N, C-alpha and C positions, 0 to 999 in steps of 0.2 A: 504495499499500499507507502510504504514510502516514496517508493520509487516512480510508481503512475504520481503521485504530488506534486512531483520535484521535477518528470519527464511533459506534466502539463503544463507547469508554474514555465520552465524553461520555452517551450515549442510556441506559448502565450507569448513570453519576454522576447521574441526573438523578430519574430516581426512587426510591434507597435512602439511605438516613442512614450508611450508608457507606460508605468508597472500595474501588470498585473500580480496580485495576491489573494492567496482565500487561506482559511483555512483547517478545511477537511474535507472529503470526497466520500462520499457510496455510493452506491449501488444495488437501482432494485430492479423489479420485474412491476411492482405492482401501481406503485405510483402513478406511469399516464401507460396502463397495462391496452394495447401488446406492445409495445415498443420497451425497448430498454432504458432504462432511467439515469443517466449520470448526474450524481449531484455535487453542487461547487458549494460549500457553507464558506458564509462571512467572505463575500466573492468580494471587491476591492479594485478600482481604477484608477491613478493618481496619475496625472499627470507628469511630462519630464522637463525638460528643460525649454527656454523659452520666456513669454510672456504669460503660460499658465501655469509655470511651474507650478510643485506640488498642489493644484488646485485637485480634489475630488473629481473626476468625476462621472463615476458610478461606486455607491454603494449597494449593499443590497444583502437582504439576510441569509438568501439561497439560492441560486443559479439552479435549474433540471434543465440537462439538453439531453432528449429525445430522440434515441438512434433506431432504425431498424431493427431486429434483434436478430432477425437472417445473416443480416449482414454483418454483421459483429460476431456472429458465430460462425455462418462460413461463407463469407463473403471473403476479396481484395482490399477492401476498404469500407469504413465503416462510415452509413448514411445518416446524415444528422436528418433530422423528420420532423422534432419540436424544439421549440426553445419559452423556459418559464420562467417569470420573477419574480418573487415573493418579495415585500415588501420594500423594495427598490428605490434609490433615491438619486436620481441624476439629475447636474447640474448642467445645464449646457451654456457657454458664454462663447458671444462673437464681438467683434472689434470693431472699429472703423474704415481698418485697413481689409477687412475682410478675412482678415483668420481665426480661426474657432476651435475650441477646445476639442470638440469630437475630429480632428482631422488630424490623428493617432497610428494610421498605420505608414510602415515605413516605407518611401519611393524606391521602385522600381532602379536598380544599376542602370546607367544606360549603354543603350545596347539590347538589352532585355525584350525581346517579342511575348507580349501577353498570350497566351494557347488558353484555349479551351478542352476539357472533356467533357467527352458525351457523358459520359456515366462519371459529375459531380457528386462529392462524397455530401457535400450537402442541397438537398433537395427537398428544406422547409414549406411543412405544406401546414402548422399553427402554431402558434405564440401567445403567449399570455401575459399580465401584470397583474399581481393581486396587492388590494392599502399601497399603493406604489406614491411617489411625492416626484413633482417633476417642476424643477426652474430653466424658463428660458430668457436670456437675458442679451438681449441687439441692440448694441449702441448705432450699426453703422443704420435703423431702424428705429431708435429710439422705442424703443418698444423690451415690456418685460412680464409675463406670462409666467403666473405660480399654480398649478395644478395641486394637489389636498386628497387625501382619498382615492387617487387613482385605480380601479378598476377597468383594463380595459386586454379584448381578445381580437384576433384575429387570424382571419385559416380563406387557404386558396391555394393552386395549384399552381407556386408563385414559379418556379421551373421552368414553366410553361408558356408559349405567346398568349396566348390572347384566354383570360381565365373570370370568374369572378371571384373578387375580393371581398368576404365579408367580416363586417368591422361593426361591435360594442363597447361602446364608452360607457364610464358614468365615472365623472366627479363631483364630488361628497362639495369643494372649496376648491372658485374659479375663481382668480382676481387678472385680470388685462388691466395694464398704463401703456398706451400708445400716447409719445408725443406728448407730456407730461398730462396726460390727462386720466382719469382713472376712470374707465368702461364697466368694470366688473368687480365687485368687493365680495369673495367667500359666495359669489353662487351657488348654484347646482345645476348641473352640465349633467343631459343622456343622452346620447347620439348614436343610432344602427342605422346604418348606409351600407349598400350593396355599390360598389363601384364594379363594373365592366372594363377588363386591363387590357389592356391593348399594346404589345409591351413593344413591337416591332417599331410602331410610329407612336409610341410613350402618350398615348390619348387613354384619357380617364373617365369613363360616362357613367352618372349616377341613374343606380334603373332604381332604387329603393330611397329611401330618406327620411331617415325620423330624427328632428333635431328636435330639444326642448333644453330653455334657457332658466332656471326657477318656472316661475308657470307656463309663463312664452312661451309657444307651440312656430317653431320657422321651420318654411318652405325652402328648397336647397333643389335647382336642375339641374339641369344644362349635363358639359363636358367641359373639361380642360387637358392642352395636348403643350407636350414640349419637346420641340423634336429635335436629335440629335447634334450638333456643335454649330446649332444655335441658343441662341442669347433671348430668342424669345418664348413667349409666352403668350400659344393663343388660346381663347375659350368663348364659353358660347354659356351665361349663365343663366340662371333667372331665380326671382327669392323673394319669398314675402311673407304673410302672418295669415294662413286661411285660418278664418271666421275668431279671432280672439278679441275679449273683452278688454277695457285701460286695463282691470285690475291686472291683469295679467302682465301688459307693459309695465304697469307701475312695479313689478316685481323684480327686474330687472334695472331699475334706478339704485346706483349703492348705496345701502344702509335702510333700503325701503323694507328688504323682504326677511322681515323680524318673525322673534317665532309667534309674534304674536297678530303674523301677517293673515291669515285664518277668516278672525273678525276683522280684519277693515271694512266699511263699510266705501262702493265703489260704483261708480256707477259710467257706463260710458262706450262707444264703440271706437273701433282701430282699424283702420287700414293699411296696410305696409307691404309696397309691392314693386320690384324694380327688376335690372336686365341689365347687363356686362357681356359685352359681346365685341371681338377685334382681338389683338395684340399688345401684351402689354413689354416694353423692354429700358434701357437706360433713356432711351428721346420719346418714347410715343406711348400713347394709352389707350386700352380701348375707351369707346363709345359707352357713356353711362347711364342709367334712370334712375329716379328714386321718387316714388310717388308715397308721402304720409299723409294719415288726413286723423285725428281727431275729433268727436264730436259731439260736443254739452256736456262734457265729462268733470266729472266729481269725484270725492275720497276724501275719507277721516277715518283717523285710526281713534282707539277706544279710552281711549288713557289717556288724548287731547279734546279740552274743549270747542273746539272750531276746527274745521275743512279745511278743503277746498275750492273750489267752486268754481263751474264757466269755464273753462277748460277746453278751449278752439285751436285747433292746427289747420294749417291745409297749404301744406311745403310740393314745390319740388322742384327738384335739381336735375339740370336735363345739361348733356353733355355730348354733342350729335357726332362730335368728331375725334382722330387722338391727337388734339392739340387742345387743351383747356382751354386757353383763352377764348375758344370759340363759346 
């Protein structure tokens, strides 16, 4: 067992600029039956020399690597089919110059041609995160997002050129700051979606989509494409809130979704819809339109003597071309 632990650590650290460490390894055929599960306990990935030296990229109570049992016993290579993270704490930082602490793979030596084997040892079909934390701090976008109590799973035939990516996500506390403005504070988020993935054309299409932030349900439909060897991101997306009330909109205001929110008195209707269509890169933007209407709304919290009434909004933001000043 000591030799296995030493060899796994050595193999991981040979290909990474970060340092990989863990406390123990165990093997089970029951945790992710019928796959063979190799568990790394106390996983720790720490950034190496550079601007992120000493930063913990990943701390994880346990990582299970599920491998095909037949390949492990009789095959010439071990086929990895699943990854399962238990209580991970993942911290991602990106600087304004584009450098990021998740870029930890060592570059290939010059003159080395990339080769791809038809029988790749990684044929991932499923992955999962249980009770995780995620921090995303991007200085180039002036954006910071924190997810706490994250449960997430994804499945699909990831080695194929065409497959359906089935994703389920639940976040107990979601906080988002962008451009110095806090848009969400400790919000509850649930997102179940099926994406049709066309890997040859790098095109991803929403087939099913169910997104809810606190009490607000959001619809998202369309596709996004990121062609190879191009900085362009092409998209045709439609979004909106199907049949939501003003109270559901109020729930996403930072600080409004308190423990007594169910007892808040609120009336009024909300219509929110829009689209984004075109190409995004460093010089051009896609065309977009947002319609936002609130009709004769009011609300009152149970412990406050006064409420707010006669709330009316009728707003449209329309950018019909690739130049924002149009």
